[in-house]
C-alpha positions in Angstrom: 104.7 127.7 104.6 103.5 125.2 106.9 101.3 127.8 108.9 100.0 128.6 105.4 98.9 124.9 104.7 97.4 124.5 108.3 95.1 127.8 107.3 93.9 126.1 104.4 92.9 123.0 106.1 91.6 125.6 108.8 89.4 127.6 105.8 85.9 127.2 104.9 86.6 126.6 101.4 88.5 123.7 102.2 85.3 122.0 104.4 83.1 122.8 101.0 86.0 121.1 98.7 86.2 118.0 101.1 82.7 117.8 100.8 82.6 117.6 97.4 85.5 115.1 97.3 83.4 113.0 99.8 80.7 112.7 97.6 82.5 112.0 94.6 84.8 109.3 96.1 83.1 108.2 98.6 84.2 104.5 97.9 87.6 105.1 98.1 90.3 105.8 100.3 91.0 109.5 99.9 94.5 110.2 100.6 95.9 111.3 97.6 92.6 113.3 96.7 93.2 115.3 99.6 96.7 115.7 98.8 95.6 116.5 95.5 93.2 119.2 96.8 96.0 120.8 99.2 98.2 121.1 96.4 95.6 122.8 94.3 94.5 125.0 97.0 98.1 126.4 98.2 99.3 126.8 94.9 96.2 128.9 93.9 96.6 131.0 97.0 100.3 131.2 97.7 101.7 130.5 94.4 104.7 132.8 93.6 107.6 132.3 95.6 106.5 129.0 97.0 104.7 126.1 95.8 103.0 122.8 96.7 104.8 120.0 94.7 103.1 116.4 95.2 105.3 112.9 95.2 108.6 115.0 95.4 111.6 113.0 95.1 114.1 113.8 97.4 117.6 114.7 96.3 120.4 112.5 96.7 117.9 109.4 98.3 115.5 106.9 96.4 112.3 108.5 98.2 109.5 110.5 97.4 107.8 112.5 99.9 104.1 112.8 99.6 104.1 116.6 99.6 106.8 119.4 99.4 106.2 123.2 100.1 109.1 124.6 98.2 110.7 128.4 98.2 111.6 128.8 94.7 114.5 130.8 96.7 115.5 128.0 98.6 115.0 124.8 96.6 117.5 122.7 98.2 115.2 123.0 101.4 111.7 121.9 100.9 109.3 121.4 103.8 108.7 117.5 103.3 105.1 116.2 104.4 104.1 112.7 105.0 100.6 112.0 104.8 98.7 108.6 105.8 95.0 108.2 105.8 93.1 105.6 108.0 90.1 104.8 110.0 89.0 104.2 113.4 89.3 100.4 113.4 92.7 100.3 111.9 96.0 99.8 113.4 94.3 98.2 115.9 93.0 101.5 117.7 96.1 103.1 117.0 97.9 102.0 120.4 101.0 101.5 119.0 100.9 104.0 116.3 104.5 105.5 117.7 106.2 103.0 115.0 104.1 104.5 112.0 105.0 108.4 113.3 109.0 107.1 113.9 108.8 105.4 110.1 107.4 108.2 108.4 108.2 111.3 110.4 111.4 110.5 112.1 113.1 108.2 109.9 112.4 109.6 106.6 113.4 113.4 108.3 109.9 114.9 107.3 109.3 118.5 108.5 105.8 117.3 108.6 103.4 114.4 108.8 99.6 114.5 108.7 97.4 111.8 109.7 93.3 111.6 108.5 91.3 109.9 110.2 88.2 109.1 108.6 84.9 108.3 110.6 81.6 107.7 109.1 78.4 107.3 110.4 78.2 103.8 109.9 74.6 103.0 108.7 74.7 106.1 106.5 77.3 104.8 104.6 76.4 101.4 104.1 72.6 102.5 103.1 74.5 104.7 100.7 76.8 102.2 99.5 73.7 99.8 98.9 72.0 101.8 96.5 75.0 102.5 94.3 77.6 99.6 94.5 77.0 96.2 93.8 79.4 95.3 96.5 80.0 97.7 99.5 83.2 98.7 100.6 84.8 97.7 103.9 85.0 101.3 105.1 81.5 101.2 107.5 83.0 98.1 109.4 85.9 100.4 109.9 84.0 103.6 111.8 83.4 103.5 115.0 80.4 105.0 116.9 81.3 108.7 117.6 81.0 108.0 121.1 84.0 105.5 121.1 87.1 108.0 121.5 89.9 105.5 122.5 91.5 105.5 119.2 91.3 109.4 119.3 93.1 109.5 122.7 95.5 106.9 121.6 96.7 109.4 118.5 96.4 112.6 120.4 98.7 111.3 123.3 101.3 109.9 120.5 101.5 113.2 118.5 102.0 115.2 121.8 104.3 112.6 122.9 106.3 113.2 120.0 109.8 114.9 120.7 110.5 117.8 118.5 107.7 118.4 117.3 104.4 120.6 117.6 101.0 118.5 117.4 97.8 120.0 115.9 94.7 118.8 116.0 91.5 120.0 113.3 88.1 118.0 113.0 86.1 118.8 109.9 82.4 117.2 109.7 80.8 117.5 106.2 77.3 116.1 105.6 77.2 114.4 101.9 76.6 112.1 100.9 76.6 110.7 104.9 78.0 112.5 107.6 81.7 111.8 107.8 84.3 113.4 110.1 88.1 114.0 108.8 90.4 114.2 112.2 93.4 115.6 110.9 96.4 114.7 113.4 99.4 117.0 112.4 102.9 117.6 113.6 105.3 120.3 112.7 109.0 119.6 113.0 110.6 122.3 115.5 113.2 123.9 114.2 
């Protein structure tokens, strides 16, 4: 099921939908909107035996998981995925992000972990926000120059070093309403 979710993230349709999402929700942290888009596309394309469910309540535990992929013939063993959404300047350049991976992937016994890092061209974002908002968001201040990749290197190494997991990396750049690159850092627990 997870491979199907990865194929959605890699698809042209996801990029097109992400462009619309960014255009409509430029002033928000988009974790929920992206999660909901993944649920909608998964359920449209793979509905039948399998279904994506947002805010899945974990049986016998008092927690909810951001996203679960469930096979109706094996409901007791959903593929549980935690999602997080940040900007390049969040978390001190991600030099200590292993603690978050431990908390959201290992401690919660998730099968998957998706971190989305959103990096916009700061000047374009700021200009667009000034046109439409009486007070700009802090998001342009949290973006970094495309040539500053230390945060990306930090994350990539943290994900690759995570034991018992396969790391996947994707980048999707959209142009509306300003250039924005979504960096997907993904962990899949090895079975």
